[in-house]
All heavy atoms as an XYZ file, in Angstrom:
548
protein
N      38.206     71.290    -60.656
C      38.741     70.043    -61.064
C      38.444     69.021    -59.946
O      38.823     69.246    -58.793
C      40.239     70.192    -61.263
C      40.876     69.003    -61.919
S      42.528     69.533    -62.450
C      43.158     67.971    -62.794
N      37.825     67.898    -60.298
C      37.443     66.932    -59.244
C      38.621     66.127    -58.762
O      39.592     65.891    -59.474
C      36.423     66.018    -59.934
C      36.698     66.142    -61.416
C      37.265     67.508    -61.614
N      38.561     65.699    -57.515
C      39.639     64.889    -56.925
C      39.388     63.420    -57.223
O      38.249     62.984    -57.383
C      39.645     65.101    -55.372
C      40.038     66.522    -54.977
C      41.489     66.783    -55.293
O      42.314     65.907    -55.194
N      41.786     67.996    -55.731
N      40.476     62.680    -57.250
C      40.388     61.235    -57.522
C      39.975     60.552    -56.261
O      40.624     60.682    -55.189
C      41.745     60.722    -57.985
C      41.795     59.243    -58.355
C      40.855     58.948    -59.531
C      43.214     58.867    -58.741
N      38.896     59.774    -56.313
C      38.395     59.070    -55.167
C      39.171     57.728    -55.010
O      39.000     56.830    -55.846
C      36.903     58.812    -55.312
C      36.319     58.169    -54.063
O      36.947     58.254    -53.005
O      35.233     57.563    -54.207
N      39.960     57.608    -53.987
C      40.760     56.406    -53.781
C      40.225     55.566    -52.597
O      40.904     54.663    -52.144
C      42.238     56.764    -53.496
O      42.257     57.587    -52.363
C      42.807     57.477    -54.730
N      39.048     55.794    -52.144
C      38.568     55.076    -50.988
C      38.225     53.635    -51.278
O      38.257     52.773    -50.365
C      37.288     55.776    -50.435
O      36.280     55.741    -51.436
N      37.983     53.259    -52.514
C      37.638     51.873    -52.806
C      38.809     51.056    -53.343
O      38.648     49.869    -53.651
C      36.514     51.826    -53.860
O      36.938     52.508    -55.047
C      35.228     52.494    -53.339
N      39.964     51.679    -53.439
C      41.093     50.972    -54.029
C      41.559     49.796    -53.190
O      41.854     48.731    -53.658
C      42.277     51.945    -54.186
C      42.143     52.870    -55.379
C      41.019     53.107    -56.094
C      43.191     53.608    -55.987
N      41.300     53.971    -57.104
C      42.611     54.312    -57.055
C      44.538     53.775    -55.696
C      43.367     55.136    -57.856
C      45.244     54.661    -56.496
C      44.658     55.291    -57.574
N      41.547     49.970    -51.900
C      41.973     48.901    -50.980
C      41.069     47.702    -51.122
O      41.552     46.587    -51.212
C      41.988     49.416    -49.534
C      42.462     48.430    -48.555
C      43.807     48.045    -48.502
C      41.592     47.798    -47.675
C      44.255     47.107    -47.593
C      42.016     46.850    -46.759
C      43.374     46.496    -46.745
N      39.800     47.883    -51.210
C      38.836     46.785    -51.319
C      39.015     46.106    -52.684
O      38.989     44.876    -52.801
C      37.418     47.324    -51.204
O      37.285     48.082    -50.022
C      36.397     46.216    -51.212
N      39.229     46.888    -53.722
C      39.418     46.325    -55.053
C      40.698     45.510    -55.162
O      40.701     44.418    -55.755
C      39.424     47.439    -56.114
C      38.096     48.122    -56.321
S      36.803     46.944    -56.861
C      37.447     46.530    -58.451
N      41.752     46.018    -54.571
C      43.026     45.285    -54.622
C      42.929     43.972    -53.835
O      43.386     42.939    -54.306
C      44.167     46.177    -54.112
C      44.398     47.320    -55.114
C      45.435     45.384    -53.899
C      45.371     48.364    -54.663
N      42.339     44.023    -52.681
C      42.187     42.817    -51.875
C      41.286     41.791    -52.592
O      41.616     40.588    -52.585
C      41.590     43.135    -50.508
C      42.612     43.661    -49.461
C      41.925     43.926    -48.161
C      43.743     42.693    -49.330
N      40.260     42.237    -53.171
C      39.347     41.303    -53.868
C      40.057     40.726    -55.110
O      39.847     39.542    -55.463
C      38.049     41.996    -54.267
O      38.285     43.038    -55.151
N      40.913     41.544    -55.774
C      41.612     41.022    -56.922
C      42.580     39.924    -56.525
O      42.681     38.880    -57.195
C      42.405     42.150    -57.623
C      43.244     41.713    -58.780
S      44.406     42.951    -59.316
C      45.498     43.043    -57.908
N      43.307     40.122    -55.433
C      44.255     39.089    -54.946
C      43.499     37.833    -54.525
O      43.961     36.720    -54.770
C      45.077     39.625    -53.779
C      46.251     40.479    -54.245
C      46.403     41.742    -53.716
C      47.132     40.022    -55.172
C      47.463     42.550    -54.112
C      48.204     40.811    -55.583
C      48.358     42.052    -55.052
N      42.366     38.015    -53.904
C      41.574     36.849    -53.478
C      41.091     36.067    -54.715
O      41.208     34.800    -54.728
C      40.367     37.278    -52.643
C      39.481     36.203    -52.115
C      40.218     35.312    -51.158
C      38.246     36.805    -51.509
N      40.603     36.723    -55.708
C      40.134     36.024    -56.929
C      41.284     35.365    -57.632
O      41.151     34.226    -58.102
C      39.370     37.059    -57.816
C      39.106     36.455    -59.193
C      38.063     37.486    -57.189
N      42.426     36.022    -57.765
C      43.554     35.398    -58.420
C      44.052     34.141    -57.663
O      44.412     33.134    -58.257
C      44.713     36.383    -58.527
C      44.573     37.462    -59.625
C      45.701     38.462    -59.557
C      44.557     36.792    -60.976
N      44.039     34.211    -56.350
C      44.434     33.090    -55.514
C      43.501     31.918    -55.763
O      43.916     30.770    -55.939
C      44.465     33.492    -54.030
C      44.787     32.379    -53.117
C      46.111     31.927    -53.010
C      43.813     31.776    -52.357
C      46.408     30.895    -52.170
C      44.111     30.707    -51.529
C      45.438     30.257    -51.425
N      42.199     32.190    -55.801
C      41.214     31.098    -55.979
C      41.362     30.498    -57.387
O      41.319     29.294    -57.568
C      39.786     31.655    -55.777
C      39.599     31.984    -54.277
C      38.737     30.667    -56.261
C      38.299     32.733    -54.000
N      41.567     31.346    -58.372
C      41.752     30.853    -59.781
C      42.970     29.972    -59.878
O      42.936     28.881    -60.442
C      41.801     32.011    -60.788
C      40.433     32.676    -60.898
C      42.314     31.534    -62.110
C      40.445     33.944    -61.710
N      44.112     30.376    -59.289
C      45.315     29.569    -59.307
C      45.131     28.259    -58.573
O      45.601     27.188    -58.969
C      46.507     30.344    -58.816
C      47.134     31.253    -59.833
C      47.109     32.588    -59.636
C      47.665     30.756    -61.006
C      47.673     33.459    -60.580
C      48.199     31.581    -61.957
C      48.200     32.959    -61.750
N      44.428     28.299    -57.447
C      44.187     27.075    -56.698
C      43.344     26.105    -57.512
O      43.607     24.884    -57.452
C      43.496     27.405    -55.350
C      44.392     28.120    -54.379
C      45.553     27.263    -53.922
O      45.404     26.091    -53.691
N      46.726     27.861    -53.847
N      42.359     26.603    -58.173
C      41.512     25.732    -59.018
C      42.303     25.149    -60.186
O      42.158     23.958    -60.539
C      40.305     26.504    -59.528
C      39.246     26.806    -58.491
C      38.180     27.730    -59.096
C      38.611     25.540    -57.931
N      43.172     25.935    -60.780
C      44.001     25.419    -61.877
C      44.962     24.370    -61.404
O      45.178     23.337    -62.059
C      44.754     26.558    -62.555
C      43.920     27.380    -63.501
C      44.758     28.364    -64.227
C      44.015     29.042    -65.339
N      43.691     28.141    -66.449
N      45.617     24.613    -60.289
C      46.606     23.634    -59.766
C      45.888     22.358    -59.298
O      46.429     21.250    -59.442
C      47.411     24.300    -58.599
C      48.311     25.352    -59.174
C      48.213     23.259    -57.842
C      49.026     26.189    -58.141
N      44.713     22.436    -58.762
C      44.033     21.269    -58.216
C      43.592     20.324    -59.339
O      43.298     19.143    -59.087
C      42.832     21.687    -57.406
O      41.838     22.221    -58.215
N      43.528     20.741    -60.604
C      43.128     19.907    -61.662
C      44.250     19.098    -62.251
O      44.041     18.216    -63.095
C      42.464     20.748    -62.786
C      41.126     21.298    -62.355
C      40.465     22.090    -63.466
C      39.128     22.635    -62.951
N      38.460     23.377    -64.013
N      45.503     19.387    -61.845
C      46.629     18.611    -62.381
C      46.799     17.322    -61.595
O      46.548     17.223    -60.412
C      47.933     19.448    -62.236
C      48.020     20.564    -63.210
N      48.341     20.373    -64.526
C      47.824     21.924    -63.066
C      48.339     21.554    -65.153
N      48.020     22.498    -64.287
N      47.248     16.289    -62.351
C      47.532     15.015    -61.728
C      49.023     14.886    -61.533
O      49.789     14.858    -62.520
C      47.023     13.863    -62.626
C      45.510     13.849    -62.693
O      44.819     14.180    -61.737
N      45.000     13.456    -63.818
N      49.457     14.760    -60.290
C      50.853     14.628    -59.937
C      51.118     13.159    -59.542
O      50.293     12.513    -58.945
C      51.274     15.561    -58.838
C      51.164     17.001    -59.220
C      50.119     17.779    -58.730
C      52.118     17.591    -60.038
C      50.030     19.116    -59.099
C      52.042     18.911    -60.382
C      50.976     19.669    -59.925
N      52.347     12.692    -59.859
C      52.711     11.337    -59.430
C      53.014     11.381    -57.946
O      53.770     12.222    -57.441
C      53.979     10.867    -60.207
C      53.703     10.747    -61.656
N      52.891      9.785    -62.207
C      54.156     11.498    -62.716
C      52.868      9.931    -63.515
N      53.613     10.969    -63.869
N      52.443     10.393    -57.227
C      52.667     10.396    -55.785
C      54.036      9.810    -55.398
O      54.753     10.373    -54.569
C      51.544      9.639    -55.085
C      50.210     10.274    -55.225
N      49.910     11.461    -54.624
C      49.128      9.914    -55.910
C      48.693     11.820    -54.922
N      48.209     10.901    -55.718
N      54.438      8.693    -56.016
C      55.698      8.043    -55.705
C      56.460      7.816    -57.025
O      56.390      6.694    -57.589
C      55.486      6.733    -54.973
C      54.913      6.955    -53.577
O      55.306      7.888    -52.895
N      54.023      6.064    -53.162
N      57.193      8.763    -57.479
C      57.986      8.516    -58.728
C      59.123      7.546    -58.476
O      59.782      7.599    -57.454
C      58.489      9.896    -59.117
C      58.546     10.648    -57.810
C      57.419     10.127    -56.967
N      59.312      6.625    -59.441
C      60.368      5.625    -59.285
C      61.609      6.125    -60.006
O      61.513      6.606    -61.112
C      59.929      4.321    -59.888
C      58.723      3.694    -59.149
C      58.340      2.357    -59.797
O      59.056      1.857    -60.683
O      57.295      1.843    -59.389
N      62.722      5.976    -59.329
C      63.968      6.393    -59.927
C      64.498      5.255    -60.834
O      64.408      4.073    -60.501
C      65.015      6.745    -58.918
O      65.307      5.608    -58.153
N      65.036      5.631    -61.981
C      65.581      4.611    -62.898
C      67.077      4.623    -62.782
O      67.747      5.650    -62.612
C      65.145      4.949    -64.346
O      65.649      6.253    -64.673
C      63.653      4.918    -64.503
N      67.625      3.443    -62.931
C      69.101      3.267    -62.863
C      69.650      3.649    -64.222
O      69.281      3.062    -65.231
C      69.450      1.847    -62.492
C      68.933      1.434    -61.123
S      69.600      2.454    -59.779
C      71.242      1.914    -59.741
N      70.556      4.599    -64.229
C      71.146      5.051    -65.503
C      72.614      4.635    -65.609
O      73.393      5.272    -66.319
C      71.038      6.561    -65.641
O      71.656      7.163    -64.493
C      69.583      6.975    -65.709
N      73.014      3.626    -64.886
C      74.437      3.178    -64.925
C      74.706      2.418    -66.187
O      73.999      1.501    -66.545
C      74.706      2.301    -63.702
C      76.152      1.921    -63.555
C      76.357      1.120    -62.268
C      77.813      0.785    -62.132
N      78.051     -0.073    -60.950
N      75.764      2.842    -66.894
C      76.111      2.187    -68.130
C      76.829      0.868    -67.841
O      77.590      0.757    -66.900
C      77.039      3.100    -68.943
N      76.536     -0.148    -68.621
C      77.238     -1.445    -68.376
C      78.710     -1.325    -68.733
O      79.102     -0.663    -69.702
C      76.507     -2.427    -69.344
C      75.935     -1.546    -70.363
C      75.621     -0.233    -69.715
N      79.564     -2.006    -67.952
C      81.007     -1.987    -68.182
C      81.368     -2.909    -69.314
O      80.830     -4.007    -69.393
C      81.756     -2.384    -66.906
C      81.895     -1.230    -65.938
C      82.965     -1.563    -64.911
O      83.964     -2.173    -65.257
O      82.719     -1.203    -63.746
N      82.259     -2.489    -70.153
C      82.729     -3.330    -71.266
C      84.126     -3.824    -70.923
O      84.970     -3.098    -70.434
C      82.759     -2.503    -72.530
C      81.407     -2.030    -73.002
C      81.489     -1.158    -74.251
O      82.586     -0.859    -74.700
N      80.364     -0.855    -74.816
N      84.327     -5.108    -71.203
C      85.642     -5.702    -70.995
C      86.534     -5.350    -72.154
O      86.296     -5.765    -73.292
C      85.521     -7.191    -70.830
C      84.830     -7.572    -69.569
O      84.907     -6.798    -68.587
O      84.148     -8.611    -69.554
N      87.632     -4.594    -71.891
C      88.555     -4.231    -72.918
C      89.914     -4.838    -72.548
O      90.252     -4.963    -71.400
C      88.714     -2.695    -73.021
O      88.996     -2.191    -71.712
C      87.394     -2.071    -73.504
N      90.672     -5.232    -73.603
C      91.959     -5.914    -73.298
C      92.981     -5.011    -72.634
O      93.869     -5.493    -71.964
C      92.432     -6.377    -74.673
C      91.685     -5.548    -75.662
C      90.392     -5.163    -74.991
N      92.907     -3.684    -72.774
C      93.905     -2.842    -72.191
C      93.640     -2.508    -70.722
O      94.420     -1.831    -70.074
C      94.097     -1.551    -72.992
C      92.828     -0.777    -73.175
C      92.242      0.070    -72.314
C      91.960     -0.858    -74.332
N      91.109      0.584    -72.858
C      90.880      0.028    -74.081
C      91.998     -1.516    -75.547
C      89.858      0.235    -75.005
C      91.001     -1.330    -76.436
C      89.945     -0.459    -76.185
N      92.544     -2.972    -70.189
C      92.299     -2.751    -68.769
C      93.166     -3.681    -67.895
O      93.530     -3.309    -66.819
C      90.827     -2.961    -68.458
C      89.967     -1.787    -68.789
C      88.601     -1.999    -68.246
C      87.717     -0.770    -68.517
N      86.382     -0.948    -68.005
N      93.400     -4.888    -68.354
C      94.087     -5.874    -67.519
C      95.570     -6.008    -67.838
O      96.288     -6.484    -67.018
C      93.409     -7.240    -67.717
O      93.420     -7.564    -69.092
C      92.008     -7.199    -67.243
N      96.029     -5.606    -68.977
C      97.469     -5.768    -69.306
C      98.096     -4.419    -69.616
O      97.405     -3.505    -70.067
C      97.660     -6.771    -70.455
C      97.202     -6.258    -71.799
C      97.554     -7.306    -72.866
C      97.311     -6.767    -74.226
N      97.690     -7.694    -75.288
N      99.362     -4.347    -69.328
C     100.140     -3.125    -69.553
C     100.744     -3.168    -70.930
O     101.320     -4.173    -71.372
C     101.249     -3.071    -68.507
C     102.095     -1.846    -68.641
C     101.828     -0.626    -68.156
C     103.355     -1.762    -69.273
N     102.829      0.266    -68.441
C     103.781     -0.421    -69.144
C     104.173     -2.644    -69.944
C     104.978      0.041    -69.642
C     105.372     -2.226    -70.471
C     105.766     -0.856    -70.307
N     100.590     -2.076    -71.667
C     101.159     -2.021    -72.986
C     102.095     -0.812    -73.089
O     101.849      0.203    -72.520
C     100.044     -1.875    -74.073
O      99.314     -0.719    -73.779
C      99.161     -3.068    -74.118
N     103.179     -1.006    -73.842
C     104.170      0.036    -74.005
C     103.886      0.745    -75.347
O     103.723      0.057    -76.365
C     105.546     -0.513    -73.985
C     106.615      0.533    -74.062
C     107.991     -0.088    -73.925
C     109.055      0.993    -74.022
N     110.376      0.424    -73.946
N     103.842      2.048    -75.323
C     103.612      2.818    -76.520
C     104.949      3.481    -76.899
O     105.489      4.210    -76.090
C     102.517      3.869    -76.327
C     101.182      3.162    -75.977
C     102.311      4.721    -77.563
C     100.119      4.100    -75.568
N     105.439      3.212    -78.105
C     106.683      3.814    -78.565
C     106.346      4.891    -79.600
O     105.752      4.567    -80.667
C     107.600      2.777    -79.173
S     108.171      1.570    -77.983
N     106.710      6.105    -79.334
C     106.474      7.151    -80.325
C     107.647      7.188    -81.281
O     108.797      6.919    -80.944
C     106.370      8.513    -79.592
C     105.181      8.667    -78.675
C     105.256      9.955    -77.914
C     103.883      8.557    -79.434
N     107.409      7.565    -82.561
C     108.518      7.579    -83.526
C     109.568      8.617    -83.153
O     110.757      8.416    -83.457
C     107.844      7.996    -84.820
C     106.377      7.764    -84.624
C     106.131      7.802    -83.185
N     109.250      9.710    -82.469
C     110.258     10.710    -82.136
C     111.110     10.260    -80.995
O     112.219     10.802    -80.792
C     109.564     12.027    -81.798
C     108.794     12.679    -82.969
C     108.076     13.919    -82.449
C     109.761     13.051    -84.071
N     110.688      9.298    -80.202
C     111.487      8.861    -79.063
C     112.491      7.799    -79.414
O     113.304      7.386    -78.596
C     110.561      8.362    -77.962
O     109.909      7.211    -78.402
N     112.468      7.272    -80.624
C     113.395      6.237    -81.043
C     114.787      6.853    -81.404
O     114.844      7.966    -81.897
C     112.865      5.484    -82.302
C     111.566      4.724    -82.060
C     111.097      4.122    -83.384
C     111.820      3.571    -81.074
N     115.888      6.130    -81.159
C     117.193      6.686    -81.486
C     117.409      6.646    -83.016
O     116.893      5.795    -83.689
C     118.184      5.765    -80.779
C     117.415      4.494    -80.564
C     115.977      4.856    -80.415
N     118.198      7.574    -83.521
C     118.450      7.621    -84.940
C     119.511      6.684    -85.382
O     120.469      6.332    -84.818
C     118.842      9.053    -85.321
C     117.708     10.066    -85.214
C     118.220     11.446    -85.530
C     116.593      9.693    -86.174
């Protein structure tokens, strides 16, 4: 029964990693990235409501005397 020859495995694995690295570098280099992205202001405008400036009393029906 013949033995498995593993003498070339190291070379094959290293070459595979090198080729994968080159392929990924070429794919990434073709993308266009924004150099200076501008942030947008997402603050909601304030609305003037009448209950912000004056105090109002809320009377519940259960709190009234009988």
